[in-house]
PDB file of N, CA, C and O in Angstrom:
ATOM      1  N   UNK A   1      12.864-160.743 -18.142  1.00  0.00           N
ATOM      2  CA  UNK A   1      13.559-161.922 -17.643  1.00  0.00           C
ATOM      3  C   UNK A   1      13.879-162.865 -18.793  1.00  0.00           C
ATOM      4  O   UNK A   1      13.241-162.816 -19.844  1.00  0.00           O
ATOM      5  N   UNK A   2      14.850-163.705 -18.589  1.00  0.00           N
ATOM      6  CA  UNK A   2      15.207-164.753 -19.550  1.00  0.00           C
ATOM      7  C   UNK A   2      15.499-164.191 -20.940  1.00  0.00           C
ATOM      8  O   UNK A   2      15.017-164.708 -21.948  1.00  0.00           O
ATOM      9  N   UNK A   3      16.299-163.121 -20.975  1.00  0.00           N
ATOM     10  CA  UNK A   3      16.618-162.426 -22.227  1.00  0.00           C
ATOM     11  C   UNK A   3      15.349-161.981 -22.943  1.00  0.00           C
ATOM     12  O   UNK A   3      15.281-161.961 -24.172  1.00  0.00           O
ATOM     13  N   UNK A   4      14.373-161.634 -22.165  1.00  0.00           N
ATOM     14  CA  UNK A   4      13.123-161.143 -22.732  1.00  0.00           C
ATOM     15  C   UNK A   4      12.353-162.210 -23.477  1.00  0.00           C
ATOM     16  O   UNK A   4      11.490-161.896 -24.297  1.00  0.00           O
ATOM     17  N   UNK A   5      12.656-163.475 -23.202  1.00  0.00           N
ATOM     18  CA  UNK A   5      11.971-164.548 -23.920  1.00  0.00           C
ATOM     19  C   UNK A   5      12.187-164.448 -25.421  1.00  0.00           C
ATOM     20  O   UNK A   5      11.326-164.844 -26.207  1.00  0.00           O
ATOM     21  N   UNK A   6      13.337-163.920 -25.817  1.00  0.00           N
ATOM     22  CA  UNK A   6      13.657-163.731 -27.226  1.00  0.00           C
ATOM     23  C   UNK A   6      13.318-162.341 -27.737  1.00  0.00           C
ATOM     24  O   UNK A   6      13.631-162.006 -28.880  1.00  0.00           O
ATOM     25  N   UNK A   7      12.690-161.543 -26.915  1.00  0.00           N
ATOM     26  CA  UNK A   7      12.327-160.184 -27.303  1.00  0.00           C
ATOM     27  C   UNK A   7      13.552-159.356 -27.690  1.00  0.00           C
ATOM     28  O   UNK A   7      13.457-158.442 -28.509  1.00  0.00           O
ATOM     29  N   UNK A   8      14.691-159.678 -27.103  1.00  0.00           N
ATOM     30  CA  UNK A   8      15.916-158.922 -27.391  1.00  0.00           C
ATOM     31  C   UNK A   8      16.281-158.957 -28.875  1.00  0.00           C
ATOM     32  O   UNK A   8      16.936-158.036 -29.362  1.00  0.00           O
ATOM     33  N   UNK A   9      15.874-159.994 -29.600  1.00  0.00           N
ATOM     34  CA  UNK A   9      16.203-160.104 -31.017  1.00  0.00           C
ATOM     35  C   UNK A   9      15.496-159.044 -31.858  1.00  0.00           C
ATOM     36  O   UNK A   9      15.938-158.725 -32.962  1.00  0.00           O
ATOM     37  N   UNK A  10      14.417-158.509 -31.343  1.00  0.00           N
ATOM     38  CA  UNK A  10      13.695-157.470 -32.074  1.00  0.00           C
ATOM     39  C   UNK A  10      14.410-156.127 -32.036  1.00  0.00           C
ATOM     40  O   UNK A  10      14.012-155.195 -32.734  1.00  0.00           O
ATOM     41  N   UNK A  11      15.444-156.020 -31.243  1.00  0.00           N
ATOM     42  CA  UNK A  11      16.189-154.757 -31.170  1.00  0.00           C
ATOM     43  C   UNK A  11      16.952-154.446 -32.453  1.00  0.00           C
ATOM     44  O   UNK A  11      17.540-153.371 -32.570  1.00  0.00           O
ATOM     45  N   UNK A  12      16.955-155.352 -33.404  1.00  0.00           N
ATOM     46  CA  UNK A  12      17.530-155.052 -34.712  1.00  0.00           C
ATOM     47  C   UNK A  12      16.614-154.134 -35.515  1.00  0.00           C
ATOM     48  O   UNK A  12      17.045-153.529 -36.497  1.00  0.00           O
ATOM     49  N   UNK A  13      15.363-154.030 -35.103  1.00  0.00           N
ATOM     50  CA  UNK A  13      14.425-153.107 -35.755  1.00  0.00           C
ATOM     51  C   UNK A  13      14.608-151.732 -35.112  1.00  0.00           C
ATOM     52  O   UNK A  13      14.466-151.599 -33.896  1.00  0.00           O
ATOM     53  N   UNK A  14      14.923-150.701 -35.913  1.00  0.00           N
ATOM     54  CA  UNK A  14      15.223-149.376 -35.344  1.00  0.00           C
ATOM     55  C   UNK A  14      14.136-148.835 -34.410  1.00  0.00           C
ATOM     56  O   UNK A  14      14.453-148.241 -33.379  1.00  0.00           O
ATOM     57  N   UNK A  15      12.868-149.030 -34.755  1.00  0.00           N
ATOM     58  CA  UNK A  15      11.797-148.495 -33.906  1.00  0.00           C
ATOM     59  C   UNK A  15      11.722-149.233 -32.575  1.00  0.00           C
ATOM     60  O   UNK A  15      11.394-148.634 -31.550  1.00  0.00           O
ATOM     61  N   UNK A  16      12.021-150.521 -32.583  1.00  0.00           N
ATOM     62  CA  UNK A  16      12.033-151.293 -31.343  1.00  0.00           C
ATOM     63  C   UNK A  16      13.246-150.892 -30.506  1.00  0.00           C
ATOM     64  O   UNK A  16      13.135-150.697 -29.296  1.00  0.00           O
ATOM     65  N   UNK A  17      14.393-150.771 -31.152  1.00  0.00           N
ATOM     66  CA  UNK A  17      15.610-150.350 -30.446  1.00  0.00           C
ATOM     67  C   UNK A  17      15.373-149.017 -29.722  1.00  0.00           C
ATOM     68  O   UNK A  17      15.775-148.855 -28.570  1.00  0.00           O
ATOM     69  N   UNK A  18      14.736-148.089 -30.383  1.00  0.00           N
ATOM     70  CA  UNK A  18      14.449-146.789 -29.760  1.00  0.00           C
ATOM     71  C   UNK A  18      13.460-146.947 -28.604  1.00  0.00           C
ATOM     72  O   UNK A  18      13.659-146.376 -27.532  1.00  0.00           O
ATOM     73  N   UNK A  19      12.408-147.711 -28.818  1.00  0.00           N
ATOM     74  CA  UNK A  19      11.400-147.908 -27.767  1.00  0.00           C
ATOM     75  C   UNK A  19      11.984-148.644 -26.561  1.00  0.00           C
ATOM     76  O   UNK A  19      11.533-148.444 -25.434  1.00  0.00           O
ATOM     77  N   UNK A  20      12.983-149.490 -26.795  1.00  0.00           N
ATOM     78  CA  UNK A  20      13.584-150.295 -25.729  1.00  0.00           C
ATOM     79  C   UNK A  20      14.902-149.722 -25.222  1.00  0.00           C
ATOM     80  O   UNK A  20      15.697-150.447 -24.624  1.00  0.00           O
ATOM     81  N   UNK A  21      15.140-148.462 -25.445  1.00  0.00           N
ATOM     82  CA  UNK A  21      16.441-147.896 -25.059  1.00  0.00           C
ATOM     83  C   UNK A  21      16.719-148.015 -23.561  1.00  0.00           C
ATOM     84  O   UNK A  21      17.881-147.981 -23.158  1.00  0.00           O
ATOM     85  N   UNK A  22      15.699-148.151 -22.736  1.00  0.00           N
ATOM     86  CA  UNK A  22      15.887-148.298 -21.291  1.00  0.00           C
ATOM     87  C   UNK A  22      15.587-149.710 -20.790  1.00  0.00           C
ATOM     88  O   UNK A  22      15.425-149.924 -19.588  1.00  0.00           O
ATOM     89  N   UNK A  23      15.514-150.667 -21.707  1.00  0.00           N
ATOM     90  CA  UNK A  23      15.221-152.048 -21.345  1.00  0.00           C
ATOM     91  C   UNK A  23      16.526-152.809 -21.145  1.00  0.00           C
ATOM     92  O   UNK A  23      17.466-152.672 -21.929  1.00  0.00           O
ATOM     93  N   UNK A  24      16.572-153.613 -20.087  1.00  0.00           N
ATOM     94  CA  UNK A  24      17.704-154.499 -19.832  1.00  0.00           C
ATOM     95  C   UNK A  24      17.176-155.926 -19.834  1.00  0.00           C
ATOM     96  O   UNK A  24      15.991-156.162 -19.595  1.00  0.00           O
ATOM     97  N   UNK A  25      18.060-156.869 -20.103  1.00  0.00           N
ATOM     98  CA  UNK A  25      17.703-158.281 -20.151  1.00  0.00           C
ATOM     99  C   UNK A  25      18.554-159.039 -19.145  1.00  0.00           C
ATOM    100  O   UNK A  25      19.712-158.687 -18.918  1.00  0.00           O
ATOM    101  N   UNK A  26      17.984-160.085 -18.538  1.00  0.00           N
ATOM    102  CA  UNK A  26      18.792-160.893 -17.632  1.00  0.00           C
ATOM    103  C   UNK A  26      19.054-162.263 -18.242  1.00  0.00           C
ATOM    104  O   UNK A  26      18.339-162.714 -19.137  1.00  0.00           O
ATOM    105  N   UNK A  27      20.088-162.906 -17.738  1.00  0.00           N
ATOM    106  CA  UNK A  27      20.520-164.191 -18.282  1.00  0.00           C
ATOM    107  C   UNK A  27      19.820-165.388 -17.645  1.00  0.00           C
ATOM    108  O   UNK A  27      20.084-166.524 -18.038  1.00  0.00           O
ATOM    109  N   UNK A  28      18.945-165.168 -16.683  1.00  0.00           N
ATOM    110  CA  UNK A  28      18.291-166.281 -15.989  1.00  0.00           C
ATOM    111  C   UNK A  28      17.630-167.233 -16.980  1.00  0.00           C
ATOM    112  O   UNK A  28      16.981-166.803 -17.933  1.00  0.00           O
ATOM    113  N   UNK A  29      17.800-168.499 -16.748  1.00  0.00           N
ATOM    114  CA  UNK A  29      17.218-169.598 -17.535  1.00  0.00           C
ATOM    115  C   UNK A  29      17.813-169.730 -18.933  1.00  0.00           C
ATOM    116  O   UNK A  29      17.394-170.613 -19.681  1.00  0.00           O
ATOM    117  N   UNK A  30      18.770-168.892 -19.315  1.00  0.00           N
ATOM    118  CA  UNK A  30      19.296-169.001 -20.677  1.00  0.00           C
ATOM    119  C   UNK A  30      19.865-170.375 -21.017  1.00  0.00           C
ATOM    120  O   UNK A  30      19.717-170.801 -22.162  1.00  0.00           O
ATOM    121  N   UNK A  31      20.514-171.106 -20.084  1.00  0.00           N
ATOM    122  CA  UNK A  31      20.967-172.451 -20.454  1.00  0.00           C
ATOM    123  C   UNK A  31      19.818-173.402 -20.814  1.00  0.00           C
ATOM    124  O   UNK A  31      20.025-174.373 -21.541  1.00  0.00           O
ATOM    125  N   UNK A  32      18.620-173.130 -20.311  1.00  0.00           N
ATOM    126  CA  UNK A  32      17.469-173.954 -20.665  1.00  0.00           C
ATOM    127  C   UNK A  32      16.886-173.574 -22.025  1.00  0.00           C
ATOM    128  O   UNK A  32      16.307-174.410 -22.719  1.00  0.00           O
ATOM    129  N   UNK A  33      17.047-172.309 -22.395  1.00  0.00           N
ATOM    130  CA  UNK A  33      16.384-171.790 -23.585  1.00  0.00           C
ATOM    131  C   UNK A  33      17.270-171.712 -24.820  1.00  0.00           C
ATOM    132  O   UNK A  33      16.778-171.833 -25.942  1.00  0.00           O
ATOM    133  N   UNK A  34      18.581-171.511 -24.626  1.00  0.00           N
ATOM    134  CA  UNK A  34      19.482-171.242 -25.748  1.00  0.00           C
ATOM    135  C   UNK A  34      20.758-172.074 -25.622  1.00  0.00           C
ATOM    136  O   UNK A  34      21.104-172.540 -24.536  1.00  0.00           O
ATOM    137  N   UNK A  35      21.446-172.252 -26.739  1.00  0.00           N
ATOM    138  CA  UNK A  35      22.771-172.873 -26.694  1.00  0.00           C
ATOM    139  C   UNK A  35      23.762-171.832 -26.173  1.00  0.00           C
ATOM    140  O   UNK A  35      23.421-170.654 -26.064  1.00  0.00           O
ATOM    141  N   UNK A  36      24.969-172.253 -25.856  1.00  0.00           N
ATOM    142  CA  UNK A  36      25.984-171.313 -25.370  1.00  0.00           C
ATOM    143  C   UNK A  36      26.349-170.259 -26.407  1.00  0.00           C
ATOM    144  O   UNK A  36      26.987-169.261 -26.069  1.00  0.00           O
ATOM    145  N   UNK A  37      25.958-170.460 -27.657  1.00  0.00           N
ATOM    146  CA  UNK A  37      26.213-169.451 -28.690  1.00  0.00           C
ATOM    147  C   UNK A  37      25.494-168.139 -28.390  1.00  0.00           C
ATOM    148  O   UNK A  37      25.859-167.096 -28.933  1.00  0.00           O
ATOM    149  N   UNK A  38      24.478-168.179 -27.535  1.00  0.00           N
ATOM    150  CA  UNK A  38      23.762-166.948 -27.188  1.00  0.00           C
ATOM    151  C   UNK A  38      24.708-165.921 -26.581  1.00  0.00           C
ATOM    152  O   UNK A  38      24.511-164.719 -26.763  1.00  0.00           O
ATOM    153  N   UNK A  39      25.737-166.377 -25.860  1.00  0.00           N
ATOM    154  CA  UNK A  39      26.657-165.439 -25.235  1.00  0.00           C
ATOM    155  C   UNK A  39      27.473-164.680 -26.269  1.00  0.00           C
ATOM    156  O   UNK A  39      27.800-163.512 -26.061  1.00  0.00           O
ATOM    157  N   UNK A  40      27.806-165.327 -27.381  1.00  0.00           N
ATOM    158  CA  UNK A  40      28.506-164.627 -28.472  1.00  0.00           C
ATOM    159  C   UNK A  40      27.619-163.524 -29.035  1.00  0.00           C
ATOM    160  O   UNK A  40      28.079-162.414 -29.300  1.00  0.00           O
ATOM    161  N   UNK A  41      26.350-163.845 -29.212  1.00  0.00           N
ATOM    162  CA  UNK A  41      25.384-162.855 -29.701  1.00  0.00           C
ATOM    163  C   UNK A  41      25.288-161.679 -28.736  1.00  0.00           C
ATOM    164  O   UNK A  41      25.351-160.521 -29.147  1.00  0.00           O
ATOM    165  N   UNK A  42      25.138-161.983 -27.463  1.00  0.00           N
ATOM    166  CA  UNK A  42      25.016-160.925 -26.453  1.00  0.00           C
ATOM    167  C   UNK A  42      26.273-160.068 -26.416  1.00  0.00           C
ATOM    168  O   UNK A  42      26.198-158.842 -26.334  1.00  0.00           O
ATOM    169  N   UNK A  43      27.426-160.723 -26.478  1.00  0.00           N
ATOM    170  CA  UNK A  43      28.684-159.983 -26.446  1.00  0.00           C
ATOM    171  C   UNK A  43      28.863-159.072 -27.634  1.00  0.00           C
ATOM    172  O   UNK A  43      29.500-158.024 -27.528  1.00  0.00           O
ATOM    173  N   UNK A  44      28.312-159.459 -28.759  1.00  0.00           N
ATOM    174  CA  UNK A  44      28.467-158.650 -29.969  1.00  0.00           C
ATOM    175  C   UNK A  44      27.420-157.542 -30.079  1.00  0.00           C
ATOM    176  O   UNK A  44      27.737-156.436 -30.518  1.00  0.00           O
ATOM    177  N   UNK A  45      26.186-157.824 -29.688  1.00  0.00           N
ATOM    178  CA  UNK A  45      25.103-156.892 -29.958  1.00  0.00           C
ATOM    179  C   UNK A  45      24.465-156.230 -28.738  1.00  0.00           C
ATOM    180  O   UNK A  45      23.936-155.125 -28.860  1.00  0.00           O
ATOM    181  N   UNK A  46      24.497-156.861 -27.582  1.00  0.00           N
ATOM    182  CA  UNK A  46      23.733-156.337 -26.448  1.00  0.00           C
ATOM    183  C   UNK A  46      24.527-156.263 -25.149  1.00  0.00           C
ATOM    184  O   UNK A  46      23.928-156.198 -24.075  1.00  0.00           O
ATOM    185  N   UNK A  47      25.835-156.272 -25.214  1.00  0.00           N
ATOM    186  CA  UNK A  47      26.622-156.372 -23.982  1.00  0.00           C
ATOM    187  C   UNK A  47      26.346-155.262 -22.981  1.00  0.00           C
ATOM    188  O   UNK A  47      26.570-155.453 -21.786  1.00  0.00           O
ATOM    189  N   UNK A  48      25.869-154.111 -23.430  1.00  0.00           N
ATOM    190  CA  UNK A  48      25.556-153.015 -22.501  1.00  0.00           C
ATOM    191  C   UNK A  48      24.178-153.149 -21.865  1.00  0.00           C
ATOM    192  O   UNK A  48      23.830-152.374 -20.974  1.00  0.00           O
ATOM    193  N   UNK A  49      23.384-154.133 -22.316  1.00  0.00           N
ATOM    194  CA  UNK A  49      21.994-154.234 -21.863  1.00  0.00           C
ATOM    195  C   UNK A  49      21.674-155.536 -21.146  1.00  0.00           C
ATOM    196  O   UNK A  49      20.508-155.814 -20.864  1.00  0.00           O
ATOM    197  N   UNK A  50      22.693-156.339 -20.846  1.00  0.00           N
ATOM    198  CA  UNK A  50      22.461-157.639 -20.230  1.00  0.00           C
ATOM    199  C   UNK A  50      22.967-157.638 -18.800  1.00  0.00           C
ATOM    200  O   UNK A  50      24.077-157.189 -18.514  1.00  0.00           O
ATOM    201  N   UNK A  51      22.132-158.150 -17.909  1.00  0.00           N
ATOM    202  CA  UNK A  51      22.461-158.242 -16.488  1.00  0.00           C
ATOM    203  C   UNK A  51      22.455-159.719 -16.095  1.00  0.00           C
ATOM    204  O   UNK A  51      21.562-160.479 -16.471  1.00  0.00           O
ATOM    205  N   UNK A  52      23.459-160.096 -15.341  1.00  0.00           N
ATOM    206  CA  UNK A  52      23.581-161.480 -14.906  1.00  0.00           C
ATOM    207  C   UNK A  52      22.474-161.840 -13.939  1.00  0.00           C
ATOM    208  O   UNK A  52      22.206-161.117 -12.979  1.00  0.00           O
ATOM    209  N   UNK A  53      21.840-162.956 -14.201  1.00  0.00           N
ATOM    210  CA  UNK A  53      20.827-163.495 -13.307  1.00  0.00           C
ATOM    211  C   UNK A  53      20.810-165.000 -13.448  1.00  0.00           C
ATOM    212  O   UNK A  53      21.087-165.531 -14.524  1.00  0.00           O
ATOM    213  N   UNK A  54      20.491-165.684 -12.379  1.00  0.00           N
ATOM    214  CA  UNK A  54      20.413-167.140 -12.427  1.00  0.00           C
ATOM    215  C   UNK A  54      19.037-167.567 -11.935  1.00  0.00           C
ATOM    216  O   UNK A  54      18.240-166.752 -11.473  1.00  0.00           O
ATOM    217  N   UNK A  55      18.790-168.819 -12.042  1.00  0.00           N
ATOM    218  CA  UNK A  55      17.598-169.407 -11.440  1.00  0.00           C
ATOM    219  C   UNK A  55      18.034-170.275 -10.264  1.00  0.00           C
ATOM    220  O   UNK A  55      17.515-171.371 -10.050  1.00  0.00           O
ATOM    221  N   UNK A  56      18.998-169.757  -9.510  1.00  0.00           N
ATOM    222  CA  UNK A  56      19.509-170.476  -8.349  1.00  0.00           C
ATOM    223  C   UNK A  56      18.367-170.751  -7.379  1.00  0.00           C
ATOM    224  O   UNK A  56      17.566-169.849  -7.134  1.00  0.00           O
ATOM    225  N   UNK A  57      18.256-171.909  -6.834  1.00  0.00           N
ATOM    226  CA  UNK A  57      19.181-173.040  -6.834  1.00  0.00           C
ATOM    227  C   UNK A  57      18.964-174.017  -7.992  1.00  0.00           C
ATOM    228  O   UNK A  57      19.660-175.028  -8.083  1.00  0.00           O
ATOM    229  N   UNK A  58      18.014-173.729  -8.870  1.00  0.00           N
ATOM    230  CA  UNK A  58      17.779-174.619 -10.006  1.00  0.00           C
ATOM    231  C   UNK A  58      19.017-174.719 -10.896  1.00  0.00           C
ATOM    232  O   UNK A  58      19.381-175.807 -11.342  1.00  0.00           O
ATOM    233  N   UNK A  59      19.649-173.602 -11.147  1.00  0.00           N
ATOM    234  CA  UNK A  59      20.894-173.544 -11.923  1.00  0.00           C
ATOM    235  C   UNK A  59      21.951-172.827 -11.103  1.00  0.00           C
ATOM    236  O   UNK A  59      21.665-171.818 -10.458  1.00  0.00           O
ATOM    237  N   UNK A  60      23.153-173.338 -11.126  1.00  0.00           N
ATOM    238  CA  UNK A  60      24.235-172.690 -10.383  1.00  0.00           C
ATOM    239  C   UNK A  60      24.944-171.656 -11.251  1.00  0.00           C
ATOM    240  O   UNK A  60      24.852-171.677 -12.479  1.00  0.00           O
ATOM    241  N   UNK A  61      25.637-170.771 -10.595  1.00  0.00           N
ATOM    242  CA  UNK A  61      26.416-169.745 -11.291  1.00  0.00           C
ATOM    243  C   UNK A  61      27.436-170.381 -12.219  1.00  0.00           C
ATOM    244  O   UNK A  61      27.707-169.858 -13.300  1.00  0.00           O
ATOM    245  N   UNK A  62      27.997-171.500 -11.805  1.00  0.00           N
ATOM    246  CA  UNK A  62      29.024-172.188 -12.591  1.00  0.00           C
ATOM    247  C   UNK A  62      28.564-172.471 -14.021  1.00  0.00           C
ATOM    248  O   UNK A  62      29.340-172.342 -14.968  1.00  0.00           O
ATOM    249  N   UNK A  63      27.332-172.846 -14.163  1.00  0.00           N
ATOM    250  CA  UNK A  63      26.807-173.196 -15.497  1.00  0.00           C
ATOM    251  C   UNK A  63      26.790-171.975 -16.412  1.00  0.00           C
ATOM    252  O   UNK A  63      27.066-172.099 -17.605  1.00  0.00           O
ATOM    253  N   UNK A  64      26.477-170.820 -15.883  1.00  0.00           N
ATOM    254  CA  UNK A  64      26.468-169.599 -16.677  1.00  0.00           C
ATOM    255  C   UNK A  64      27.893-169.172 -17.026  1.00  0.00           C
ATOM    256  O   UNK A  64      28.177-168.792 -18.162  1.00  0.00           O
ATOM    257  N   UNK A  65      28.775-169.239 -16.042  1.00  0.00           N
ATOM    258  CA  UNK A  65      30.160-168.828 -16.270  1.00  0.00           C
ATOM    259  C   UNK A  65      30.817-169.698 -17.335  1.00  0.00           C
ATOM    260  O   UNK A  65      31.616-169.205 -18.130  1.00  0.00           O
ATOM    261  N   UNK A  66      30.492-170.964 -17.356  1.00  0.00           N
ATOM    262  CA  UNK A  66      31.018-171.870 -18.383  1.00  0.00           C
ATOM    263  C   UNK A  66      30.597-171.386 -19.769  1.00  0.00           C
ATOM    264  O   UNK A  66      31.406-171.378 -20.696  1.00  0.00           O
ATOM    265  N   UNK A  67      29.364-170.993 -19.910  1.00  0.00           N
ATOM    266  CA  UNK A  67      28.872-170.492 -21.196  1.00  0.00           C
ATOM    267  C   UNK A  67      29.514-169.185 -21.610  1.00  0.00           C
ATOM    268  O   UNK A  67      29.651-168.906 -22.800  1.00  0.00           O
ATOM    269  N   UNK A  68      29.906-168.387 -20.639  1.00  0.00           N
ATOM    270  CA  UNK A  68      30.491-167.068 -20.928  1.00  0.00           C
ATOM    271  C   UNK A  68      31.992-167.110 -21.188  1.00  0.00           C
ATOM    272  O   UNK A  68      32.600-166.074 -21.456  1.00  0.00           O
ATOM    273  N   UNK A  69      32.591-168.281 -21.112  1.00  0.00           N
ATOM    274  CA  UNK A  69      34.043-168.398 -21.285  1.00  0.00           C
ATOM    275  C   UNK A  69      34.534-167.847 -22.615  1.00  0.00           C
ATOM    276  O   UNK A  69      35.683-167.418 -22.716  1.00  0.00           O
ATOM    277  N   UNK A  70      33.694-167.850 -23.626  1.00  0.00           N
ATOM    278  CA  UNK A  70      34.118-167.380 -24.945  1.00  0.00           C
ATOM    279  C   UNK A  70      34.156-165.855 -25.039  1.00  0.00           C
ATOM    280  O   UNK A  70      34.723-165.309 -25.985  1.00  0.00           O
ATOM    281  N   UNK A  71      33.567-165.174 -24.082  1.00  0.00           N
ATOM    282  CA  UNK A  71      33.536-163.707 -24.100  1.00  0.00           C
ATOM    283  C   UNK A  71      34.839-163.133 -23.554  1.00  0.00           C
ATOM    284  O   UNK A  71      35.483-163.739 -22.697  1.00  0.00           O
ATOM    285  N   UNK A  72      35.220-161.971 -24.051  1.00  0.00           N
ATOM    286  CA  UNK A  72      36.396-161.312 -23.493  1.00  0.00           C
ATOM    287  C   UNK A  72      36.086-160.867 -22.061  1.00  0.00           C
ATOM    288  O   UNK A  72      34.923-160.741 -21.678  1.00  0.00           O
ATOM    289  N   UNK A  73      37.123-160.637 -21.290  1.00  0.00           N
ATOM    290  CA  UNK A  73      36.940-160.326 -19.863  1.00  0.00           C
ATOM    291  C   UNK A  73      36.121-159.067 -19.631  1.00  0.00           C
ATOM    292  O   UNK A  73      35.317-159.020 -18.700  1.00  0.00           O
ATOM    293  N   UNK A  74      36.307-158.057 -20.449  1.00  0.00           N
ATOM    294  CA  UNK A  74      35.544-156.812 -20.280  1.00  0.00           C
ATOM    295  C   UNK A  74      34.044-157.074 -20.456  1.00  0.00           C
ATOM    296  O   UNK A  74      33.233-156.573 -19.677  1.00  0.00           O
ATOM    297  N   UNK A  75      33.680-157.843 -21.456  1.00  0.00           N
ATOM    298  CA  UNK A  75      32.268-158.162 -21.682  1.00  0.00           C
ATOM    299  C   UNK A  75      31.713-158.999 -20.535  1.00  0.00           C
ATOM    300  O   UNK A  75      30.586-158.775 -20.095  1.00  0.00           O
ATOM    301  N   UNK A  76      32.492-159.957 -20.052  1.00  0.00           N
ATOM    302  CA  UNK A  76      32.063-160.745 -18.899  1.00  0.00           C
ATOM    303  C   UNK A  76      31.812-159.836 -17.700  1.00  0.00           C
ATOM    304  O   UNK A  76      30.805-159.988 -17.009  1.00  0.00           O
ATOM    305  N   UNK A  77      32.709-158.904 -17.451  1.00  0.00           N
ATOM    306  CA  UNK A  77      32.534-157.986 -16.316  1.00  0.00           C
ATOM    307  C   UNK A  77      31.300-157.121 -16.488  1.00  0.00           C
ATOM    308  O   UNK A  77      30.596-156.836 -15.518  1.00  0.00           O
ATOM    309  N   UNK A  78      31.033-156.698 -17.724  1.00  0.00           N
ATOM    310  CA  UNK A  78      29.831-155.893 -17.972  1.00  0.00           C
ATOM    311  C   UNK A  78      28.581-156.686 -17.599  1.00  0.00           C
ATOM    312  O   UNK A  78      27.709-156.189 -16.886  1.00  0.00           O
ATOM    313  N   UNK A  79      28.504-157.915 -18.083  1.00  0.00           N
ATOM    314  CA  UNK A  79      27.322-158.742 -17.843  1.00  0.00           C
ATOM    315  C   UNK A  79      27.216-159.146 -16.373  1.00  0.00           C
ATOM    316  O   UNK A  79      26.128-159.139 -15.797  1.00  0.00           O
ATOM    317  N   UNK A  80      28.342-159.494 -15.777  1.00  0.00           N
ATOM    318  CA  UNK A  80      28.318-160.002 -14.404  1.00  0.00           C
ATOM    319  C   UNK A  80      28.107-158.922 -13.349  1.00  0.00           C
ATOM    320  O   UNK A  80      27.574-159.211 -12.277  1.00  0.00           O
ATOM    321  N   UNK A  81      28.515-157.678 -13.629  1.00  0.00           N
ATOM    322  CA  UNK A  81      28.361-156.673 -12.571  1.00  0.00           C
ATOM    323  C   UNK A  81      28.224-155.230 -13.051  1.00  0.00           C
ATOM    324  O   UNK A  81      27.403-154.486 -12.514  1.00  0.00           O
ATOM    325  N   UNK A  82      28.989-154.826 -14.027  1.00  0.00           N
ATOM    326  CA  UNK A  82      29.024-153.404 -14.392  1.00  0.00           C
ATOM    327  C   UNK A  82      27.689-152.866 -14.896  1.00  0.00           C
ATOM    328  O   UNK A  82      27.313-151.743 -14.561  1.00  0.00           O
ATOM    329  N   UNK A  83      26.974-153.645 -15.688  1.00  0.00           N
ATOM    330  CA  UNK A  83      25.685-153.172 -16.205  1.00  0.00           C
ATOM    331  C   UNK A  83      24.675-152.967 -15.081  1.00  0.00           C
ATOM    332  O   UNK A  83      23.952-151.971 -15.072  1.00  0.00           O
ATOM    333  N   UNK A  84      24.623-153.889 -14.148  1.00  0.00           N
ATOM    334  CA  UNK A  84      23.693-153.748 -13.020  1.00  0.00           C
ATOM    335  C   UNK A  84      24.063-152.539 -12.184  1.00  0.00           C
ATOM    336  O   UNK A  84      23.192-151.772 -11.773  1.00  0.00           O
ATOM    337  N   UNK A  85      25.342-152.367 -11.932  1.00  0.00           N
ATOM    338  CA  UNK A  85      25.797-151.214 -11.160  1.00  0.00           C
ATOM    339  C   UNK A  85      25.396-149.913 -11.846  1.00  0.00           C
ATOM    340  O   UNK A  85      24.907-148.986 -11.200  1.00  0.00           O
ATOM    341  N   UNK A  86      25.606-149.851 -13.153  1.00  0.00           N
ATOM    342  CA  UNK A  86      25.245-148.648 -13.931  1.00  0.00           C
ATOM    343  C   UNK A  86      23.748-148.414 -13.885  1.00  0.00           C
ATOM    344  O   UNK A  86      23.312-147.276 -13.713  1.00  0.00           O
ATOM    345  N   UNK A  87      22.955-149.456 -14.032  1.00  0.00           N
ATOM    346  CA  UNK A  87      21.496-149.343 -13.998  1.00  0.00           C
ATOM    347  C   UNK A  87      21.011-148.840 -12.643  1.00  0.00           C
ATOM    348  O   UNK A  87      20.199-147.917 -12.576  1.00  0.00           O
ATOM    349  N   UNK A  88      21.500-149.437 -11.577  1.00  0.00           N
ATOM    350  CA  UNK A  88      20.999-149.068 -10.249  1.00  0.00           C
ATOM    351  C   UNK A  88      21.545-147.739  -9.756  1.00  0.00           C
ATOM    352  O   UNK A  88      20.959-147.129  -8.861  1.00  0.00           O
ATOM    353  N   UNK A  89      22.645-147.280 -10.317  1.00  0.00           N
ATOM    354  CA  UNK A  89      23.123-145.936  -9.977  1.00  0.00           C
ATOM    355  C   UNK A  89      22.253-144.871 -10.604  1.00  0.00           C
ATOM    356  O   UNK A  89      22.191-143.748 -10.105  1.00  0.00           O
ATOM    357  N   UNK A  90      21.568-145.212 -11.707  1.00  0.00           N
ATOM    358  CA  UNK A  90      20.678-144.263 -12.396  1.00  0.00           C
ATOM    359  C   UNK A  90      19.395-144.034 -11.628  1.00  0.00           C
ATOM    360  O   UNK A  90      18.782-142.971 -11.735  1.00  0.00           O
ATOM    361  N   UNK A  91      18.983-145.033 -10.848  1.00  0.00           N
ATOM    362  CA  UNK A  91      17.679-144.934 -10.190  1.00  0.00           C
ATOM    363  C   UNK A  91      17.782-144.361  -8.804  1.00  0.00           C
ATOM    364  O   UNK A  91      16.769-144.214  -8.120  1.00  0.00           O
TER     365      UNK A  91
END
């Protein structure tokens, strides 16, 4: 949860990347923990491993979508729905 509490940054280490090949991260609470620049990072390095999540009703979807405005539409679709669909089709 919450982008792994920063755990996702360790995926730059090859052994961690391999160990976490089946790990996904959610966006819940990210506006509390990170600046909107986190979405640029996710779009560049982890777009296939991030699933949209909120802390609704504490945070609304609107706040997350505002942060994702800098991402291209394909990356937004991956985070908002395609990654979750792909994950749950595997199980």
